[in-house]
PASEBA-1860 file (N, C-alpha, C; in nm, 3 decimals):
! residues 141
1> MKHILISL> 4.595/9.702/3.600/4.586/9.578/3.675/4.715/9.555/3.755 ~ 4.827/9.582/3.693/4.956/9.563/3.759/4.965/9.652/3.883 ~ 4.917/9.776/3.874/4.921/9.868/3.987/4.832/9.820/4.102 ~ 4.719/9.761/4.067/4.628/9.710/4.170/4.694/9.593/4.244 ~ 4.757/9.503/4.170/4.825/9.391/4.233/4.938/9.437/4.324 ~ 5.014/9.533/4.278/5.124/9.586/4.360/5.068/9.651/4.486 ~ 4.962/9.727/4.471/4.899/9.791/4.588/4.848/9.688/4.687 ~ 4.787/9.582/4.636/4.737/9.476/4.724/4.852/9.406/4.795
9> MIMLSMTM> 4.960/9.382/4.726/5.076/9.317/4.786/5.135/9.403/4.897 ~ 5.143/9.532/4.875/5.196/9.624/4.975/5.106/9.625/5.099 ~ 4.976/9.634/5.077/4.882/9.635/5.190/4.888/9.504/5.267 ~ 4.898/9.394/5.197/4.906/9.265/5.262/5.034/9.253/5.343 ~ 5.144/9.297/5.290/5.271/9.287/5.362/5.272/9.376/5.485 ~ 5.198/9.486/5.483/5.193/9.575/5.598/5.106/9.516/5.708 ~ 5.013/9.428/5.674/4.923/9.372/5.774/4.966/9.234/5.822 ~ 5.066/9.175/5.760/5.111/9.043/5.801/5.180/9.052/5.936
17> VQAATICD> 5.159/8.951/6.017/5.223/8.946/6.147/5.366/8.899/6.130 ~ 5.455/8.968/6.198/5.596/8.930/6.191/5.614/8.797/6.264 ~ 5.696/8.712/6.208/5.721/8.582/6.271/5.787/8.603/6.407 ~ 5.752/8.517/6.499/5.810/8.524/6.633/5.957/8.488/6.626 ~ 6.033/8.550/6.711/6.176/8.524/6.716/6.216/8.486/6.857 ~ 6.337/8.438/6.871/6.389/8.405/7.003/6.399/8.533/7.087 ~ 6.416/8.647/7.023/6.419/8.773/7.097/6.283/8.804/7.158 ~ 6.174/8.772/7.087/6.040/8.789/7.142/6.025/8.701/7.267
25> AKIALADA> 6.075/8.579/7.258/6.069/8.488/7.373/6.153/8.541/7.488 ~ 6.269/8.593/7.457/6.358/8.647/7.561/6.292/8.763/7.636 ~ 6.230/8.851/7.563/6.162/8.966/7.624/6.045/8.920/7.711 ~ 5.964/8.830/7.659/5.848/8.782/7.733/5.891/8.707/7.859 ~ 5.996/8.627/7.847/6.045/8.552/7.963/6.096/8.648/8.071 ~ 6.169/8.750/8.030/6.219/8.849/8.127/6.103/8.921/8.195 ~ 6.000/8.956/8.118/5.882/9.023/8.175/5.811/8.932/8.275 ~ 5.794/8.807/8.240/5.725/8.713/8.329/5.804/8.697/8.459
33> RLNLMMMV> 5.933/8.680/8.448/6.018/8.659/8.566/6.023/8.784/8.654 ~ 6.041/8.901/8.593/6.048/9.026/8.669/5.918/9.049/8.747 ~ 5.805/9.035/8.680/5.677/9.058/8.747/5.651/8.953/8.855 ~ 5.696/8.829/8.834/5.681/8.726/8.936/5.766/8.762/9.059 ~ 5.889/8.805/9.037/5.975/8.841/9.150/5.917/8.961/9.226 ~ 5.861/9.055/9.154/5.797/9.169/9.220/5.676/9.121/9.300 ~ 5.604/9.025/9.246/5.485/8.973/9.315/5.523/8.902/9.444 ~ 5.628/8.820/9.440/5.666/8.747/9.561/5.720/8.839/9.670
41> MSTDKVEQ> 5.764/8.957/9.633/5.813/9.054/9.730/5.700/9.142/9.785 ~ 5.587/9.143/9.718/5.477/9.231/9.754/5.387/9.167/9.860 ~ 5.335/9.252/9.948/5.235/9.207/10.045/5.102/9.278/10.023 ~ 5.097/9.361/9.921/4.976/9.437/9.890/4.892/9.359/9.788 ~ 4.770/9.323/9.824/4.685/9.240/9.738/4.652/9.308/9.604 ~ 4.630/9.438/9.606/4.599/9.510/9.482/4.721/9.505/9.389 ~ 4.839/9.528/9.444/4.962/9.522/9.364/4.984/9.379/9.313 ~ 4.961/9.280/9.398/4.976/9.141/9.357/4.885/9.107/9.239
49> DALRVEIN> 4.761/9.154/9.247/4.666/9.129/9.138/4.711/9.196/9.008 ~ 4.763/9.318/9.018/4.811/9.389/8.899/4.933/9.317/8.840 ~ 5.021/9.271/8.925/5.138/9.197/8.877/5.097/9.064/8.814 ~ 4.996/9.003/8.869/4.943/8.878/8.814/4.897/8.898/8.669 ~ 4.833/9.009/8.643/4.789/9.041/8.507/4.910/9.053/8.415 ~ 5.015/9.121/8.462/5.137/9.136/8.382/5.204/9.000/8.358 ~ 5.205/8.915/8.459/5.262/8.781/8.445/5.185/8.702/8.339 ~ 5.053/8.709/8.346/4.970/8.637/8.249/4.994/8.687/8.107
57> TASTNLDG> 5.005/8.819/8.091/5.030/8.877/7.958/5.164/8.830/7.903 ~ 5.268/8.838/7.986/5.402/8.796/7.943/5.403/8.647/7.910 ~ 5.333/8.568/7.990/5.328/8.423/7.966/5.257/8.390/7.835 ~ 5.149/8.460/7.809/5.077/8.441/7.682/5.168/8.477/7.565 ~ 5.242/8.587/7.578/5.335/8.628/7.472/5.445/8.524/7.452 ~ 5.495/8.470/7.562/5.600/8.369/7.553/5.547/8.241/7.490 ~ 5.430/8.197/7.534/5.369/8.077/7.474/5.350/8.095/7.324 ~ 5.305/8.213/7.284/5.284/8.241/7.142/5.414/8.240/7.063
65> AVGAMLKD> 5.517/8.302/7.119/5.646/8.308/7.050/5.707/8.169/7.036 ~ 5.708/8.093/7.142/5.766/7.958/7.137/5.684/7.868/7.045 ~ 5.552/7.877/7.056/5.466/7.797/6.969/5.489/7.827/6.822 ~ 5.502/7.955/6.790/5.527/7.994/6.650/5.662/7.944/6.602 ~ 5.763/7.953/6.688/5.895/7.906/6.648/5.894/7.754/6.629 ~ 5.823/7.682/6.713/5.816/7.537/6.698/5.744/7.495/6.571 ~ 5.648/7.576/6.527/5.573/7.546/6.405/5.646/7.589/6.278 ~ 5.750/7.670/6.291/5.823/7.722/6.176/5.892/7.606/6.103
73> ENKTDDVQ> 5.854/7.586/5.979/5.910/7.476/5.900/6.058/7.496/5.869 ~ 6.108/7.618/5.880/6.248/7.646/5.848/6.340/7.638/5.969 ~ 6.287/7.601/6.084/6.371/7.598/6.204/6.472/7.483/6.194 ~ 6.583/7.505/6.260/6.687/7.403/6.261/6.725/7.366/6.403 ~ 6.644/7.409/6.497/6.681/7.394/6.637/6.571/7.329/6.720 ~ 6.513/7.221/6.667/6.404/7.151/6.735/6.443/7.108/6.877 ~ 6.560/7.050/6.892/6.601/6.997/7.022/6.607/7.109/7.125 ~ 6.670/7.220/7.089/6.682/7.330/7.184/6.546/7.395/7.213
81> LNSFNETW> 6.466/7.415/7.110/6.334/7.474/7.132/6.245/7.384/7.217 ~ 6.251/7.254/7.194/6.173/7.161/7.275/6.223/7.159/7.420 ~ 6.354/7.167/7.437/6.411/7.174/7.571/6.363/7.300/7.643 ~ 6.367/7.412/7.571/6.318/7.538/7.628/6.172/7.525/7.667 ~ 6.091/7.471/7.578/5.948/7.459/7.602/5.918/7.368/7.721 ~ 5.990/7.259/7.734/5.971/7.169/7.849/6.006/7.241/7.980 ~ 6.116/7.314/7.980/6.158/7.386/8.100/6.059/7.497/8.131 ~ 6.013/7.568/8.028/5.914/7.674/8.048/5.784/7.616/8.106
89> TAFRNTRE> 5.742/7.501/8.056/5.620/7.439/8.107/5.634/7.406/8.256 ~ 5.748/7.351/8.294/5.772/7.320/8.436/5.777/7.449/8.519 ~ 5.842/7.551/8.466/5.851/7.681/8.533/5.710/7.738/8.556 ~ 5.632/7.741/8.449/5.496/7.796/8.456/5.409/7.716/8.553 ~ 5.417/7.583/8.549/5.337/7.500/8.637/5.372/7.522/8.784 ~ 5.500/7.531/8.815/5.542/7.557/8.953/5.495/7.695/8.997 ~ 5.505/7.790/8.909/5.458/7.925/8.941/5.309/7.924/8.975 ~ 5.231/7.854/8.892/5.086/7.854/8.908/5.038/7.769/9.026
97> TEIIPAVY> 5.107/7.660/9.056/5.059/7.569/9.158/5.125/7.586/9.294 ~ 5.241/7.654/9.296/5.312/7.668/9.423/5.340/7.813/9.461 ~ 5.401/7.888/9.370/5.446/8.023/9.407/5.329/8.119/9.425 ~ 5.245/8.132/9.325/5.135/8.229/9.334/5.038/8.192/9.447 ~ 5.001/8.065/9.464/4.917/8.033/9.579/4.983/8.070/9.714 ~ 5.113/8.051/9.724/5.183/8.089/9.848/5.177/8.239/9.871 ~ 5.194/8.317/9.764/5.186/8.462/9.776/5.047/8.503/9.823 ~ 4.945/8.451/9.760/4.809/8.488/9.797/4.771/8.439/9.937
105> AGDNDKAI> 4.840/8.334/9.985/4.816/8.285/10.121/4.896/8.364/10.224 ~ 4.978/8.458/10.175/5.059/8.539/10.266/5.190/8.473/10.306 ~ 5.227/8.364/10.241/5.352/8.294/10.271/5.459/8.333/10.169 ~ 5.495/8.461/10.173/5.592/8.513/10.077/5.729/8.448/10.092 ~ 5.765/8.409/10.215/5.895/8.343/10.235/5.903/8.212/10.158 ~ 5.795/8.135/10.159/5.791/8.009/10.083/5.800/8.040/9.933 ~ 5.726/8.140/9.888/5.728/8.178/9.747/5.868/8.222/9.703 ~ 5.933/8.299/9.788/6.069/8.346/9.757/6.166/8.228/9.750
113> AIATGVQA> 6.152/8.135/9.842/6.241/8.018/9.844/6.229/7.937/9.715 ~ 6.107/7.917/9.668/6.086/7.842/9.544/6.137/7.922/9.425 ~ 6.106/8.052/9.424/6.146/8.138/9.311/6.297/8.150/9.299 ~ 6.367/8.147/9.410/6.512/8.163/9.406/6.584/8.028/9.409 ~ 6.508/7.920/9.417/6.564/7.787/9.417/6.548/7.721/9.282 ~ 6.453/7.628/9.274/6.432/7.551/9.151/6.396/7.642/9.034 ~ 6.321/7.748/9.060/6.283/7.837/8.950/6.404/7.912/8.895 ~ 6.496/7.949/8.980/6.618/8.016/8.933/6.700/7.922/8.845
121> ERMAAMDG> 6.703/7.794/8.882/6.773/7.695/8.800/6.707/7.682/8.663 ~ 6.576/7.678/8.662/6.504/7.669/8.535/6.525/7.794/8.451 ~ 6.526/7.909/8.516/6.549/8.034/8.444/6.687/8.033/8.379 ~ 6.786/7.985/8.452/6.922/7.976/8.397/6.925/7.882/8.276 ~ 6.852/7.772/8.285/6.848/7.678/8.172/6.784/7.742/8.050 ~ 6.673/7.815/8.072/6.607/7.882/7.958/6.695/7.992/7.901 ~ 6.761/8.067/7.987/6.854/8.170/7.939/6.966/8.108/7.858 ~ 7.011/7.990/7.900/7.116/7.919/7.826/7.072/7.881/7.686
129> VIQALNGD> 6.948/7.837/7.673/6.895/7.802/7.540/6.885/7.927/7.454 ~ 6.834/8.034/7.512/6.824/8.160/7.436/6.962/8.205/7.390 ~ 7.059/8.198/7.478/7.197/8.236/7.444/7.251/8.147/7.332 ~ 7.226/8.017/7.342/7.275/7.924/7.240/7.210/7.949/7.105 ~ 7.083/7.985/7.105/7.012/8.007/6.981/7.042/8.143/6.918 ~ 7.068/8.241/7.001/7.078/8.376/6.947/7.194/8.459/6.998 ~ 7.267/8.411/7.094/7.374/8.493/7.149/7.319/8.621/7.207 ~ 7.383/8.729/7.182/7.337/8.860/7.229/7.285/8.944/7.113
137> NCSYE> 7.220/8.878/7.019/7.177/8.947/6.897/7.039/9.008/6.902 ~ 6.983/9.025/7.020/6.853/9.091/7.031/6.875/9.239/7.047 ~ 6.816/9.314/6.956/6.826/9.460/6.969/6.692/9.511/7.017 ~ 6.696/9.603/7.110/6.573/9.658/7.168/6.560/9.803/7.125 ~ 6.445/9.832/7.071/6.423/9.969/7.023/6.323/10.038/7.109
END
């Protein structure tokens, strides 16, 4: 019986999802921003559509990571995480309602202006929160 319980515990621990970390958020944010910048520079509709898929994937990953961290009962950084989430929400909304529509309308100059203006400020704010929460402690394998 003891061996069965140990075996079950091992199998369960191998299938458990690892808790989201600020490093997961950092990676997803970088992916979302990189693909968005590539999209605003592109004039090819097929490439824009492919980049849009990458942006959506990165955004979903970021939403999941931040949501999991906010739900973590052991967190000690509610203020910073909420600040990050508010800035991310504004970033995402501007991307969806202003930047991407401008790209698809062929107004890449407008999209670039927004992306390098208010969005760059928001990106710096989110990077600041990540730095404050984790410094440079994200290791990439």
